Backbone and ligand atoms as CSV (ligand in chain L), in Angstrom:
chain,resi,resn,atom,element,x,y,z
A,1,SER,N,N,-0.417,17.320,23.935
A,1,SER,CA,C,-0.341,16.045,23.163
A,1,SER,C,C,-1.918,15.817,22.634
A,2,SER,N,N,-1.932,14.891,21.763
A,2,SER,CA,C,-3.220,14.646,21.052
A,2,SER,C,C,-3.982,13.581,22.172
A,3,PRO,N,N,-5.270,13.559,21.918
A,3,PRO,CA,C,-6.066,12.577,22.869
A,3,PRO,C,C,-5.584,11.226,22.701
A,4,ASP,N,N,-4.905,10.969,21.563
A,4,ASP,CA,C,-4.562,9.473,21.288
A,4,ASP,C,C,-3.003,9.356,21.139
A,5,SER,N,N,-2.217,10.033,22.095
A,5,SER,CA,C,-0.880,10.004,21.992
A,5,SER,C,C,-0.182,8.708,22.345
A,6,GLU,N,N,-0.967,7.825,22.914
A,6,GLU,CA,C,-0.409,6.473,23.171
A,6,GLU,C,C,-0.429,5.499,22.032
A,7,GLY,N,N,-1.058,5.984,20.896
A,7,GLY,CA,C,-1.095,5.267,19.776
A,7,GLY,C,C,-2.149,4.139,19.625
A,8,VAL,N,N,-3.231,4.305,20.299
A,8,VAL,CA,C,-4.335,3.219,20.303
A,8,VAL,C,C,-4.912,3.245,18.889
A,9,THR,N,N,-5.202,4.415,18.412
A,9,THR,CA,C,-5.678,4.559,17.030
A,9,THR,C,C,-4.482,4.582,16.065
A,10,PRO,N,N,-4.416,3.777,15.060
A,10,PRO,CA,C,-3.186,3.777,14.162
A,10,PRO,C,C,-3.161,5.147,13.443
A,11,GLU,N,N,-1.987,5.536,12.953
A,11,GLU,CA,C,-1.860,6.898,12.473
A,11,GLU,C,C,-1.957,6.763,10.941
A,12,LEU,N,N,-2.825,7.726,10.351
A,12,LEU,CA,C,-2.958,7.781,8.929
A,12,LEU,C,C,-1.527,8.435,8.398
A,13,GLU,N,N,-0.850,7.703,7.502
A,13,GLU,CA,C,0.306,8.198,6.893
A,13,GLU,C,C,0.119,8.847,5.674
A,14,LYS,N,N,-0.821,8.164,4.722
A,14,LYS,CA,C,-0.946,8.748,3.449
A,14,LYS,C,C,-2.138,7.927,2.882
A,15,ALA,N,N,-2.816,8.662,1.901
A,15,ALA,CA,C,-3.975,8.046,1.140
A,15,ALA,C,C,-3.939,8.662,-0.261
A,16,GLY,N,N,-4.225,7.825,-1.206
A,16,GLY,CA,C,-4.357,8.353,-2.604
A,16,GLY,C,C,-4.676,7.223,-3.598
A,17,LEU,N,N,-4.809,7.685,-4.873
A,17,LEU,CA,C,-5.084,6.730,-5.866
A,17,LEU,C,C,-3.799,6.216,-6.548
A,18,LEU,N,N,-3.760,4.886,-6.762
A,18,LEU,CA,C,-2.651,4.328,-7.445
A,18,LEU,C,C,-3.129,3.143,-8.287
A,19,ASN,N,N,-2.460,2.919,-9.479
A,19,ASN,CA,C,-2.778,1.699,-10.163
A,19,ASN,C,C,-2.082,0.503,-9.463
A,20,LYS,N,N,-2.782,-0.518,-9.431
A,20,LYS,CA,C,-2.436,-1.705,-8.572
A,20,LYS,C,C,-2.727,-2.962,-9.340
A,21,THR,N,N,-1.697,-3.980,-9.191
A,21,THR,CA,C,-2.087,-5.241,-9.638
A,21,THR,C,C,-1.390,-6.240,-8.717
A,22,LYS,N,N,-2.033,-7.308,-8.351
A,22,LYS,CA,C,-1.426,-8.359,-7.570
A,22,LYS,C,C,-0.728,-9.350,-8.566
A,23,ILE,N,N,0.600,-9.662,-8.322
A,23,ILE,CA,C,1.231,-10.608,-9.249
A,23,ILE,C,C,1.613,-11.918,-8.693
A,24,ALA,N,N,1.560,-12.017,-7.403
A,24,ALA,CA,C,1.790,-13.393,-6.702
A,24,ALA,C,C,1.065,-13.391,-5.358
A,25,GLU,N,N,0.666,-14.643,-5.097
A,25,GLU,CA,C,-0.152,-14.990,-3.929
A,25,GLU,C,C,0.569,-16.194,-3.202
A,26,GLY,N,N,1.056,-15.883,-2.056
A,26,GLY,CA,C,1.909,-17.031,-1.383
A,26,GLY,C,C,2.998,-17.658,-2.369
A,27,GLY,N,N,3.689,-16.643,-3.082
A,27,GLY,CA,C,4.726,-17.167,-3.919
A,27,GLY,C,C,4.278,-17.679,-5.238
A,28,ARG,N,N,3.058,-17.790,-5.422
A,28,ARG,CA,C,2.456,-18.501,-6.777
A,28,ARG,C,C,2.169,-17.274,-7.695
A,29,LYS,N,N,2.705,-17.256,-8.892
A,29,LYS,CA,C,2.406,-16.218,-9.883
A,29,LYS,C,C,1.018,-16.143,-10.226
A,30,LEU,N,N,0.453,-14.833,-10.225
A,30,LEU,CA,C,-0.852,-14.523,-10.843
A,30,LEU,C,C,-0.809,-13.790,-12.025
A,31,ARG,N,N,-1.822,-13.952,-12.859
A,31,ARG,CA,C,-2.051,-13.111,-13.997
A,31,ARG,C,C,-2.301,-11.652,-13.540
A,32,LYS,N,N,-1.655,-10.732,-14.309
A,32,LYS,CA,C,-1.955,-9.386,-13.873
A,32,LYS,C,C,-3.329,-8.946,-14.083
A,33,ASN,N,N,-3.810,-8.070,-13.374
A,33,ASN,CA,C,-5.089,-7.376,-13.635
A,33,ASN,C,C,-4.990,-5.988,-12.952
A,34,TRP,N,N,-4.541,-5.011,-13.716
A,34,TRP,CA,C,-4.359,-3.734,-13.371
A,34,TRP,C,C,-5.667,-3.012,-13.034
A,35,ASN,N,N,-5.762,-2.315,-11.785
A,35,ASN,CA,C,-7.023,-1.573,-11.471
A,35,ASN,C,C,-6.600,-0.326,-10.700
A,36,LEU,N,N,-7.374,0.738,-10.860
A,36,LEU,CA,C,-7.134,1.889,-10.023
A,36,LEU,C,C,-7.701,1.638,-8.602
A,37,SER,N,N,-6.819,1.857,-7.624
A,37,SER,CA,C,-7.105,1.548,-6.279
A,37,SER,C,C,-7.012,2.822,-5.377
A,38,TRP,N,N,-7.868,2.835,-4.494
A,38,TRP,CA,C,-7.647,3.869,-3.429
A,38,TRP,C,C,-6.851,3.273,-2.269
A,39,VAL,N,N,-5.650,3.813,-2.046
A,39,VAL,CA,C,-4.693,3.082,-1.211
A,39,VAL,C,C,-4.546,4.042,0.095
A,40,VAL,N,N,-4.598,3.404,1.223
A,40,VAL,CA,C,-4.370,4.079,2.547
A,40,VAL,C,C,-3.422,3.453,3.344
A,41,LEU,N,N,-2.305,4.118,3.684
A,41,LEU,CA,C,-1.331,3.700,4.503
A,41,LEU,C,C,-1.579,4.244,5.915
A,42,VAL,N,N,-1.901,3.192,6.770
A,42,VAL,CA,C,-2.234,3.548,8.173
A,42,VAL,C,C,-1.705,2.482,9.073
A,43,GLY,N,N,-1.002,3.084,10.182
A,43,GLY,CA,C,-0.355,2.146,11.138
A,43,GLY,C,C,0.768,1.333,10.393
A,44,ASN,N,N,0.560,-0.110,10.549
A,44,ASN,CA,C,1.468,-1.037,9.946
A,44,ASN,C,C,0.959,-1.560,8.642
A,45,SER,N,N,-0.142,-1.061,8.165
A,45,SER,CA,C,-0.855,-1.670,7.062
A,45,SER,C,C,-0.941,-0.747,5.805
A,46,LEU,N,N,-0.992,-1.386,4.696
A,46,LEU,CA,C,-1.365,-0.710,3.507
A,46,LEU,C,C,-2.660,-1.419,2.945
A,47,VAL,N,N,-3.812,-0.470,2.932
A,47,VAL,CA,C,-5.149,-0.979,2.783
A,47,VAL,C,C,-5.628,-0.551,1.324
A,48,PHE,N,N,-6.186,-1.419,0.711
A,48,PHE,CA,C,-6.750,-1.145,-0.674
A,48,PHE,C,C,-8.279,-1.197,-0.700
A,49,PHE,N,N,-8.823,-0.167,-1.519
A,49,PHE,CA,C,-10.205,-0.085,-1.574
A,49,PHE,C,C,-10.460,-0.049,-3.142
A,50,LYS,N,N,-11.558,-0.683,-3.554
A,50,LYS,CA,C,-11.845,-0.471,-4.919
A,50,LYS,C,C,-13.125,0.407,-5.147
A,51,ASP,N,N,-14.041,0.562,-4.219
A,51,ASP,CA,C,-15.170,1.257,-4.288
A,51,ASP,C,C,-14.783,2.835,-4.349
A,52,PRO,N,N,-15.171,3.530,-5.478
A,52,PRO,CA,C,-14.802,5.030,-5.513
A,52,PRO,C,C,-15.340,5.840,-4.341
A,53,LYS,N,N,-16.495,5.268,-3.763
A,53,LYS,CA,C,-17.014,6.002,-2.585
A,53,LYS,C,C,-16.117,5.996,-1.472
A,54,SER,N,N,-15.152,5.136,-1.340
A,54,SER,CA,C,-14.319,5.053,-0.219
A,54,SER,C,C,-13.055,5.973,-0.483
A,55,GLN,N,N,-13.141,6.835,-1.371
A,55,GLN,CA,C,-11.912,7.703,-1.696
A,55,GLN,C,C,-11.775,8.895,-0.765
A,56,ASN,N,N,-11.691,8.635,0.539
A,56,ASN,CA,C,-11.422,9.721,1.496
A,56,ASN,C,C,-10.584,9.222,2.540
A,57,PRO,N,N,-9.825,10.134,3.193
A,57,PRO,CA,C,-8.838,9.760,4.183
A,57,PRO,C,C,-9.391,8.916,5.291
A,58,ASP,N,N,-10.656,8.931,5.577
A,58,ASP,CA,C,-11.298,8.237,6.685
A,58,ASP,C,C,-11.771,6.772,6.315
A,59,SER,N,N,-11.468,6.441,5.014
A,59,SER,CA,C,-12.149,5.105,4.623
A,59,SER,C,C,-11.724,3.947,5.405
A,60,TRP,N,N,-10.532,3.985,6.061
A,60,TRP,CA,C,-10.033,2.862,6.815
A,60,TRP,C,C,-10.706,2.746,8.200
A,61,LYS,N,N,-11.375,3.844,8.691
A,61,LYS,CA,C,-11.901,3.807,9.996
A,61,LYS,C,C,-12.971,2.734,10.142
A,62,PRO,N,N,-13.098,2.176,11.302
A,62,PRO,CA,C,-14.199,1.173,11.493
A,62,PRO,C,C,-15.665,1.790,11.166
A,63,GLY,N,N,-16.395,0.965,10.551
A,63,GLY,CA,C,-17.720,1.438,10.184
A,63,GLY,C,C,-17.796,2.070,8.844
A,64,ASN,N,N,-16.706,2.370,8.255
A,64,ASN,CA,C,-16.634,3.014,6.820
A,64,ASN,C,C,-16.460,1.844,5.927
A,65,SER,N,N,-16.158,2.119,4.660
A,65,SER,CA,C,-16.203,1.230,3.507
A,65,SER,C,C,-15.239,0.137,3.778
A,66,ARG,N,N,-15.653,-1.039,3.334
A,66,ARG,CA,C,-14.926,-2.321,3.562
A,66,ARG,C,C,-13.787,-2.403,2.518
A,67,PRO,N,N,-12.548,-2.624,3.074
A,67,PRO,CA,C,-11.401,-2.692,2.160
A,67,PRO,C,C,-11.532,-3.937,1.226
A,68,GLU,N,N,-10.940,-3.909,0.126
A,68,GLU,CA,C,-10.756,-4.977,-0.751
A,68,GLU,C,C,-9.738,-5.898,-0.210
A,69,SER,N,N,-8.635,-5.397,0.323
A,69,SER,CA,C,-7.554,-6.218,1.026
A,69,SER,C,C,-6.685,-5.282,1.778
A,70,SER,N,N,-5.787,-5.983,2.537
A,70,SER,CA,C,-4.953,-5.146,3.433
A,70,SER,C,C,-3.648,-5.951,3.504
A,71,VAL,N,N,-2.541,-5.214,3.648
A,71,VAL,CA,C,-1.185,-5.772,3.530
A,71,VAL,C,C,-0.459,-5.388,4.775
A,72,ASP,N,N,0.019,-6.359,5.517
A,72,ASP,CA,C,0.863,-6.128,6.811
A,72,ASP,C,C,2.271,-5.906,6.263
A,73,LEU,N,N,2.754,-4.597,6.612
A,73,LEU,CA,C,4.056,-4.123,6.024
A,73,LEU,C,C,5.283,-4.767,6.963
A,74,ARG,N,N,4.992,-5.414,8.013
A,74,ARG,CA,C,6.097,-5.844,8.822
A,74,ARG,C,C,6.877,-6.960,7.992
A,75,GLY,N,N,8.103,-6.742,7.831
A,75,GLY,CA,C,9.013,-7.661,7.040
A,75,GLY,C,C,8.783,-7.549,5.474
A,76,ALA,N,N,8.061,-6.634,5.115
A,76,ALA,CA,C,7.836,-6.574,3.637
A,76,ALA,C,C,9.044,-5.932,3.089
A,77,GLN,N,N,9.114,-6.128,1.658
A,77,GLN,CA,C,10.165,-5.520,0.838
A,77,GLN,C,C,9.668,-4.677,-0.272
A,78,LEU,N,N,10.409,-3.557,-0.639
A,78,LEU,CA,C,9.988,-2.806,-1.775
A,78,LEU,C,C,11.152,-2.805,-2.701
A,79,GLN,N,N,10.725,-2.773,-3.888
A,79,GLN,CA,C,11.760,-2.425,-4.905
A,79,GLN,C,C,11.176,-1.938,-6.249
A,80,TRP,N,N,12.021,-0.926,-6.766
A,80,TRP,CA,C,11.689,-0.431,-8.092
A,80,TRP,C,C,11.556,-1.584,-9.152
A,81,ALA,N,N,10.546,-1.594,-9.965
A,81,ALA,CA,C,10.269,-2.807,-10.812
A,81,ALA,C,C,9.929,-2.357,-12.215
A,82,ASN,N,N,10.670,-1.534,-12.812
A,82,ASN,CA,C,10.207,-0.993,-14.111
A,82,ASN,C,C,10.448,-2.229,-15.084
A,83,ASP,N,N,11.165,-3.250,-14.798
A,83,ASP,CA,C,11.420,-4.422,-15.469
A,83,ASP,C,C,10.261,-5.360,-15.559
A,84,LEU,N,N,9.386,-5.188,-14.739
A,84,LEU,CA,C,8.159,-6.015,-14.592
A,84,LEU,C,C,6.873,-5.578,-15.198
A,85,SER,N,N,6.905,-4.440,-16.018
A,85,SER,CA,C,5.898,-3.775,-16.603
A,85,SER,C,C,6.297,-2.954,-17.675
A,86,SER,N,N,5.375,-2.684,-18.614
A,86,SER,CA,C,5.636,-1.730,-19.674
A,86,SER,C,C,5.316,-0.309,-19.137
A,87,LYS,N,N,4.621,-0.292,-17.967
A,87,LYS,CA,C,4.258,1.046,-17.495
A,87,LYS,C,C,5.468,1.680,-16.727
A,88,LYS,N,N,5.444,2.954,-16.775
A,88,LYS,CA,C,6.558,3.630,-16.065
A,88,LYS,C,C,6.265,3.777,-14.541
A,89,ASN,N,N,7.158,4.135,-13.757
A,89,ASN,CA,C,7.058,4.500,-12.306
A,89,ASN,C,C,6.218,3.275,-11.541
A,90,VAL,N,N,6.854,2.162,-11.561
A,90,VAL,CA,C,6.297,0.920,-11.010
A,90,VAL,C,C,7.296,0.461,-9.902
A,91,PHE,N,N,6.613,0.178,-8.785
A,91,PHE,CA,C,7.416,-0.601,-7.699
A,91,PHE,C,C,6.748,-1.810,-7.381
A,92,LYS,N,N,7.553,-2.768,-6.718
A,92,LYS,CA,C,6.924,-3.983,-6.288
A,92,LYS,C,C,7.008,-4.049,-4.724
A,93,LEU,N,N,5.960,-4.542,-4.183
A,93,LEU,CA,C,5.778,-4.718,-2.705
A,93,LEU,C,C,5.656,-6.180,-2.545
A,94,ARG,N,N,6.494,-6.776,-1.781
A,94,ARG,CA,C,6.523,-8.180,-1.369
A,94,ARG,C,C,6.266,-8.322,0.058
A,95,THR,N,N,5.230,-9.169,0.516
A,95,THR,CA,C,4.936,-9.370,1.971
A,95,THR,C,C,5.731,-10.562,2.380
A,96,VAL,N,N,5.770,-10.773,3.616
A,96,VAL,CA,C,6.469,-12.003,4.156
A,96,VAL,C,C,5.862,-13.195,3.855
A,97,THR,N,N,4.470,-13.091,3.571
A,97,THR,CA,C,3.789,-14.334,3.122
A,97,THR,C,C,3.816,-14.553,1.722
A,98,GLY,N,N,4.629,-13.884,0.929
A,98,GLY,CA,C,4.928,-14.089,-0.471
A,98,GLY,C,C,3.727,-13.549,-1.411
A,99,ASN,N,N,3.015,-12.709,-0.930
A,99,ASN,CA,C,2.131,-11.870,-1.786
A,99,ASN,C,C,2.940,-10.776,-2.419
A,100,GLU,N,N,2.764,-10.549,-3.654
A,100,GLU,CA,C,3.463,-9.516,-4.478
A,100,GLU,C,C,2.369,-8.635,-5.142
A,101,PHE,N,N,2.780,-7.364,-5.093
A,101,PHE,CA,C,1.831,-6.329,-5.692
A,101,PHE,C,C,2.808,-5.330,-6.515
A,102,LEU,N,N,2.244,-4.966,-7.599
A,102,LEU,CA,C,2.950,-3.760,-8.398
A,102,LEU,C,C,1.912,-2.566,-8.091
A,103,LEU,N,N,2.657,-1.512,-7.780
A,103,LEU,CA,C,1.851,-0.184,-7.649
A,103,LEU,C,C,2.604,0.820,-8.682
A,104,GLN,N,N,1.722,1.647,-9.197
A,104,GLN,CA,C,2.195,2.518,-10.358
A,104,GLN,C,C,1.320,3.807,-10.264
A,105,SER,N,N,2.085,4.868,-10.625
A,105,SER,CA,C,1.390,6.183,-11.012
A,105,SER,C,C,2.028,6.734,-12.270
A,106,GLU,N,N,1.202,7.595,-13.012
A,106,GLU,CA,C,1.877,8.267,-14.027
A,106,GLU,C,C,2.764,9.395,-13.595
A,107,THR,N,N,2.583,9.838,-12.360
A,107,THR,CA,C,3.216,10.877,-11.750
A,107,THR,C,C,4.451,10.449,-10.956
A,108,GLU,N,N,5.585,10.846,-11.481
A,108,GLU,CA,C,6.870,10.248,-10.804
A,108,GLU,C,C,6.998,10.872,-9.340
A,109,THR,N,N,6.756,12.063,-9.163
A,109,THR,CA,C,6.945,12.597,-7.853
A,109,THR,C,C,6.001,11.889,-6.810
A,110,LEU,N,N,4.754,11.506,-7.334
A,110,LEU,CA,C,3.677,10.876,-6.359
A,110,LEU,C,C,4.243,9.481,-6.008
A,111,ILE,N,N,4.674,8.639,-7.099
A,111,ILE,CA,C,5.046,7.324,-6.808
A,111,ILE,C,C,6.293,7.392,-5.895
A,112,ARG,N,N,7.154,8.310,-6.127
A,112,ARG,CA,C,8.417,8.372,-5.202
A,112,ARG,C,C,8.072,8.695,-3.741
A,113,GLU,N,N,7.093,9.547,-3.576
A,113,GLU,CA,C,6.584,9.768,-2.254
A,113,GLU,C,C,6.013,8.523,-1.491
A,114,TRP,N,N,5.232,7.798,-2.399
A,114,TRP,CA,C,4.664,6.506,-1.769
A,114,TRP,C,C,5.672,5.655,-1.411
A,115,TYR,N,N,6.721,5.497,-2.311
A,115,TYR,CA,C,7.750,4.495,-2.051
A,115,TYR,C,C,8.529,4.859,-0.726
A,116,ARG,N,N,8.818,6.130,-0.706
A,116,ARG,CA,C,9.555,6.594,0.541
A,116,ARG,C,C,8.770,6.458,1.860
A,117,THR,N,N,7.522,6.682,1.786
A,117,THR,CA,C,6.686,6.574,2.922
A,117,THR,C,C,6.482,5.212,3.400
A,118,ILE,N,N,6.263,4.315,2.426
A,118,ILE,CA,C,6.065,2.842,2.683
A,118,ILE,C,C,7.412,2.312,3.291
A,119,GLN,N,N,8.494,2.728,2.605
A,119,GLN,CA,C,9.835,2.125,3.101
A,119,GLN,C,C,10.019,2.703,4.520
A,120,ASN,N,N,9.602,3.930,4.898
A,120,ASN,CA,C,9.945,4.421,6.222
A,120,ASN,C,C,9.104,3.557,7.152
A,121,VAL,N,N,7.894,3.160,6.889
A,121,VAL,CA,C,7.111,2.297,7.799
A,121,VAL,C,C,7.787,1.010,7.960
A,122,ILE,N,N,8.316,0.343,6.817
A,122,ILE,CA,C,8.981,-0.882,6.868
A,122,ILE,C,C,10.171,-0.817,7.772
A,123,ASP,N,N,10.897,0.285,7.652
A,123,ASP,CA,C,12.079,0.450,8.389
A,123,ASP,C,C,11.857,0.610,9.878
A,124,ARG,N,N,10.799,1.359,10.172
A,124,ARG,CA,C,10.339,1.584,11.519
A,124,ARG,C,C,10.016,0.193,12.098
A,125,LEU,N,N,9.209,-0.583,11.481
A,125,LEU,CA,C,8.807,-1.969,11.973
A,125,LEU,C,C,10.018,-2.800,12.097
A,126,ASP,N,N,11.035,-2.791,11.191
A,126,ASP,CA,C,12.265,-3.615,11.311
A,126,ASP,C,C,12.911,-3.335,12.687
A,127,LYS,N,N,12.905,-2.054,13.179
A,127,LYS,CA,C,13.636,-1.683,14.359
A,127,LYS,C,C,12.864,-2.060,15.717
A,128,GLU,N,N,11.642,-2.506,15.546
A,128,GLU,CA,C,10.791,-2.609,16.772
A,128,GLU,C,C,11.172,-4.000,17.483
L,1,LIG,O1,O,3.731,-8.706,-17.696
L,1,LIG,P1,P,2.615,-9.048,-18.761
L,1,LIG,O2,O,2.026,-10.351,-18.628
L,1,LIG,O3,O,2.959,-8.740,-20.160
L,1,LIG,O4,O,1.518,-8.112,-18.281
L,1,LIG,C1,C,0.452,-7.489,-19.191
L,1,LIG,C2,C,-0.791,-8.401,-19.396
L,1,LIG,O5,O,-1.132,-8.812,-18.153
L,1,LIG,C3,C,-2.015,-7.793,-20.007
L,1,LIG,O6,O,-3.092,-8.556,-19.905
L,1,LIG,P2,P,-3.486,-9.718,-20.877
L,1,LIG,O7,O,-2.325,-10.569,-21.112
L,1,LIG,O8,O,-4.582,-10.418,-19.994
L,1,LIG,O9,O,-4.021,-9.220,-22.150
L,1,LIG,C4,C,-2.280,-6.494,-19.375
L,1,LIG,O10,O,-3.324,-5.859,-20.028
L,1,LIG,C5,C,-1.106,-5.559,-19.350
L,1,LIG,O11,O,-1.464,-4.286,-18.674
L,1,LIG,C6,C,0.130,-6.207,-18.577
L,1,LIG,O12,O,1.260,-5.514,-18.709
L,1,LIG,P3,P,1.909,-4.199,-18.155
L,1,LIG,O13,O,3.146,-3.994,-18.956
L,1,LIG,O14,O,0.686,-3.138,-18.343
L,1,LIG,O15,O,2.140,-4.354,-16.643
């Protein structure tokens, strides 16, 4: 087994570039502002970076680049949201605190992988 088989260090599930906009904060609607974001799914969190220098799979580790924000996936909800944007391949992530994000990629296979991987984490947390 690995030196960290007891799970002290959270597990990196996925990292990559996605278009992102926050559309609600605590249930209050926000104006869209799409930006390319380096997104890291690690442990129970989705972590967003905007500095291009942080575009590596280790960016979430302590001492590396500072995240722009971080989303706790416990109790979060995902849904496809092509009705919420003129862009294709868009899904919405809603946190328990009422923050809402749209995530998008021009590549359908890629956005489907993100959707599936995030949903798996949400499902795992639901069972805990
Ligand atoms: O859903 P909306 O409000 O039509 O979203 C579009 C606007 O936010 C627009 O910004 P301004 O209204 O500040 O010009 C953005 O540039 C668009 O990207 C938004 O729509 P899409 O369909 O790209 O999500």
